[in-house]
C-alpha positions in Angstrom: 8.5 54.3 70.4 11.6 52.7 71.8 12.8 51.7 68.5 12.2 54.9 67.2 14.6 56.4 69.5 17.5 54.0 69.1 17.1 55.2 65.5 17.5 58.3 65.8 20.4 58.0 68.3 22.1 55.7 65.8 21.3 58.2 62.9 23.0 61.0 65.3 26.1 58.9 65.8 26.4 58.6 61.9 25.9 62.2 61.3 28.1 62.7 64.0 30.9 60.2 62.4 30.4 61.8 58.9 31.0 64.9 59.7 34.2 64.0 61.3 35.2 61.9 58.5 35.3 64.9 56.5 37.5 66.9 58.3 40.0 68.7 56.7 43.3 66.2 56.8 46.0 68.7 56.4 49.3 66.6 57.5 48.1 64.5 54.4 48.3 67.9 52.2 51.2 69.0 53.5 53.0 65.7 53.1 51.6 65.4 49.3 53.3 69.1 48.9 56.6 68.1 50.4 56.8 65.1 48.0 56.1 67.2 45.1 52.1 66.8 44.4 51.5 70.5 44.6 49.3 70.3 41.6 47.2 67.9 42.9 46.6 69.7 46.4 46.3 72.8 44.8 43.0 71.5 43.1 41.7 70.7 46.3 42.5 73.9 48.0 39.3 75.9 46.5 36.7 73.0 48.0 38.5 73.3 51.3 38.5 77.0 51.7 34.9 77.1 50.9 34.2 74.3 53.7 36.6 75.3 56.1 37.4 79.2 55.5 38.8 80.0 59.6 40.8 76.8 59.4 44.6 77.6 60.8 45.4 74.2 59.1 43.5 75.2 55.8 45.2 78.6 55.5 48.4 77.4 56.5 48.2 74.9 53.6 46.8 78.0 51.5 50.0 79.4 52.3 52.8 76.7 51.7 50.8 76.6 48.2 51.7 80.7 47.3 54.4 81.2 45.1 54.9 84.8 46.0 57.4 84.9 49.2 56.0 87.9 50.9 52.6 86.9 50.0 52.8 83.6 51.7 54.8 85.2 54.3 51.6 87.8 55.4 49.3 84.4 55.5 51.6 83.0 57.5 52.1 85.8 59.8 48.4 86.1 59.9 47.9 82.4 61.4 50.4 83.4 64.4 48.4 86.6 65.1 45.1 84.9 64.9 45.2 81.1 65.9 48.5 81.7 68.1 47.0 78.4 69.9 46.9 76.4 66.8 48.7 73.4 66.2 50.2 75.2 62.8 51.0 78.2 64.5 54.8 77.3 65.3 55.0 76.0 61.6 54.0 79.0 60.1 56.0 81.4 62.6 59.1 79.3 61.5 58.0 79.8 57.8 58.0 83.6 58.7 61.9 83.0 60.0 62.8 81.4 57.1 61.5 83.9 54.7 63.1 86.9 56.5 66.4 84.6 57.1 66.7 84.1 53.0 66.1 87.9 51.9 68.8 88.5 54.6 66.7 90.6 57.5 68.8 88.5 59.7 67.8 90.9 62.9 64.3 90.5 61.8 64.5 87.0 61.5 66.7 86.6 64.8 63.4 88.6 66.4 61.6 85.7 64.8 63.6 82.8 66.3 63.1 84.4 69.6 59.5 84.4 69.2 59.6 81.1 68.3 61.7 79.3 71.3 59.3 81.8 73.9 56.1 80.9 72.8 56.4 77.2 71.8 59.4 76.0 73.3 58.0 72.2 72.7 58.0 73.1 68.8 59.7 70.5 66.7 61.7 73.4 65.1 63.5 73.6 68.3 63.2 70.3 70.6 65.1 69.0 67.3 62.2 66.3 66.8 62.1 67.0 63.0 65.4 65.5 61.0 64.3 67.0 58.1 64.4 70.5 59.5 67.4 72.9 60.6 67.0 73.2 64.5 67.5 76.3 65.8 70.9 76.0 68.1 70.8 77.4 72.0 74.1 79.6 72.5 76.4 77.9 75.3 78.2 79.5 78.2 81.1 77.9 77.6 83.4 80.0 75.4 83.7 79.0 71.8 86.6 78.3 69.5 87.6 77.7 66.1 86.6 74.1 66.4 83.5 74.1 68.4 81.7 77.2 66.9 78.5 76.4 65.0 76.7 79.8 64.6 73.0 79.9 63.8 73.5 82.3 61.0 76.3 82.4 58.3 79.3 84.9 58.5 77.4 87.1 55.8 75.0 88.1 58.5 75.5 92.1 58.7 72.2 93.1 60.5 70.1 95.7 58.9 71.5 98.9 61.3 75.3 97.3 61.0 78.0 99.9 62.2 77.1 102.4 60.5 76.5 105.8 62.1 74.6 109.1 60.7 77.7 111.3 59.8 77.8 114.0 62.5 80.0 116.9 61.7 80.9 119.2 64.9 81.0 122.8 64.0 81.9 125.9 65.8 79.2 128.1 67.3 78.6 130.8 64.2 77.8 134.3 65.4 74.5 135.4 64.9 75.2 137.6 61.9 76.5 134.1 60.3 73.3 132.1 61.2 71.6 130.6 58.0 68.2 129.1 58.0 67.7 125.5 57.4 67.8 124.9 53.3 64.4 124.0 51.8 66.1 121.4 50.1 67.3 119.4 52.9 65.5 115.6 53.4 65.5 112.8 55.6 65.3 109.3 54.6 65.6 106.0 56.9 68.8 103.6 57.1 67.4 100.1 57.3 70.2 98.3 56.7 73.9 98.0 55.3 75.1 95.0 54.1 78.7 94.0 52.6 77.3 92.4 49.5 75.2 93.7 46.9 73.1 90.7 46.8 71.7 91.0 50.2 71.3 94.4 50.1 69.3 94.2 46.7 67.0 91.6 48.5 66.0 94.1 51.4 65.2 96.6 48.5 63.0 94.3 46.8 61.2 93.6 49.9 60.4 97.3 50.7 59.3 97.5 46.9 57.1 95.3 46.9 55.6 96.6 50.5 55.2 100.2 48.7 58.2 101.5 50.4 60.7 102.7 48.0 64.0 101.9 48.6 67.5 102.4 47.1 70.9 100.9 47.6 73.9 103.1 47.9 77.5 102.1 48.0 79.3 103.6 50.8 83.0 103.1 52.6 83.3 102.3 56.6 87.0 102.4 56.7 88.3 100.1 54.4 85.3 98.2 53.9 82.7 98.5 51.5 79.1 98.4 52.5 75.6 98.8 50.5 73.2 100.7 52.4 69.4 100.3 52.3 67.4 103.6 52.4 63.7 103.9 52.5 61.7 107.0 51.6 62.5 110.5 51.0 61.1 112.8 53.5 60.4 116.5 54.1 60.8 116.5 57.9 62.1 114.4 60.4 58.9 113.8 62.0 57.6 112.2 58.8 60.4 110.1 58.2 60.1 109.0 62.3 56.2 107.9 61.7 56.9 106.2 58.7 60.2 104.3 60.6 57.8 103.5 63.2 55.3 101.9 61.0 58.2 99.8 59.5 59.2 99.0 63.1 55.7 97.9 64.1 55.1 95.8 61.1 58.2 94.0 60.2 60.5 94.6 63.3 63.2 96.5 61.4 65.2 98.8 63.5 66.0 102.3 61.4 68.0 105.0 61.7 67.2 108.4 59.9 69.7 110.0 58.1 69.7 113.7 56.0 70.7 113.7 52.6 
């Protein structure tokens, strides 16, 4: 009986050892992807997803192998929202930041970077322990000079809502006989970005088009400066425009202005 008990205990320990040995080594897979072995890792991904469908590391690996940028950022954001205490959460959030920065949504990128600093102050992307990744620089309290300034963002950093207020033309108060009903053709749209280059504006337009929010780029002059303004949607009422604007704000941290067309 004693020998039987020992056998059961040893057998249980072996089973646990095998189970732990079967846990995914995500760090190794990520290293393989970064070294150009994406195809080899992609072959293993379906099996990993089947065995560990809720493992944040496996989900991170799936996002890393996703070639569609907008789809990948949704997967990264899901990791941040669902598994905020995972060791992969800060990596996923940093990927979200890089995506928004790459497509020119600099204000949204700044918000994601602030979230990374706040929620994961010991992250390698903040502390600078990762030599292969750019490090977010904290703003110095000392006045910046031309020689010492190293901005986090490049000079081309027009925020989604640049200094381009909606046109307001004061008009004299008409006499009652001159008051006309509002035109039934009056429409509203959302201004979500104003850029100094067409490339950045078109990147933002593509982002909204992909998410089923039709957008257009309109060229305007602000003084002597040419701006490429991004508009989203065409709404019959101001309330309808505001509802969509708030939806965009909640989903993508994007500020907006309601503009009459």
